[in-house]
C-alpha positions, 0 to 999 in steps of 0.5 A: 382646192379641190381637195379641200371641197371633198374633206368638207363634204366626207366631214359634213356627210358623215356628221349627217349620218351620225346624226340620222343615226342618233334620230333612228335609234335614240327617242326624243328625250335621249336625243342631246339637248342641242338636237332640233326634236328634243323633248323633255318627256316624249317617248318616240322617235323621229324617224323622217329626221334620221332617214333624212339624216342617213340619205343626205348624209350618204349622198354627200359622202358620194359626191365627195367620192366622185369628186375625189376620183372622178375626171382628173382636172384639166391640163391648162395648154401650154 
């Protein structure tokens, strides 16, 4: 069960980091159309969304690492 949680946290965390980097590097008109904030003729960037995506992704990756390499699970007493 812990392994599934770690995998889900890592996948969502990496996806958030990638989305954040896209928000920081692409103008609003160059974003994929399914991204929130896509505007057809805008030249600005969504820096707040980019920073939020990178920060959230980093937090999720750190949580996944803590869950995986933190304290070992307790063993049931016989």
